[in-house]
C-alpha angles and dihedrals in degrees: 000000000000112000095012130100091210097232140097124195113222114197126190110201094189096063097018098239130141130190138176120238129191114251109240106244092209092055091048090051095044099041103038118197136015095292096049096043095043095048091048091051092046091048090053097042110034112070115229090240095051116123105242090228096037134098095271093057118099135193119223119197107187139182127208128223094268096050111120093015129113092256124114113273090016092139093069128115134171131234113204127188144133106278116239093212098050105017091229131113114271138172135207128198121223136177141202130084099310099088093046091048091052091048092048087052086061102260134117091195150357122227113198118196136165125027130271117230090221137017115289137160129207120243112197117187134151093349093309122117119203131185108218128191113256106181089116088062096051111120096016122122119248097263093047091049091048091052091048094049092046091051090051094053093043100238 
């Protein structure tokens, strides 16, 4: 599977469990890239009648085969969900270091399901996934929260 790590990380926020799953090579071939793969998985896993903000909704954060390579636009990743405004599947492309970091951690994508009772963030390091309390980040903007988390993990 050229360009793929071959694994997805499925995280259930309700019971705070995380498990690795093999990436289906046929899906990776047929739905190339983060958008295609994420939309296919969402189509298969999120029922049409699911409330976009309800417990059946899921968030798919997916990398494509060029993420974390030296190619142009290699810092991109896709976020796929059921849109609250329209109720249809949608995707959004984003850039930066997040997608490359997820790929370097060994994952082609992250599937978030369930709902946490209180704010948490995921810490993924050396094949271990930890749920860490995040109440101290509540109310911060994205850059402030990022700076705080990075200072806590000593990067």
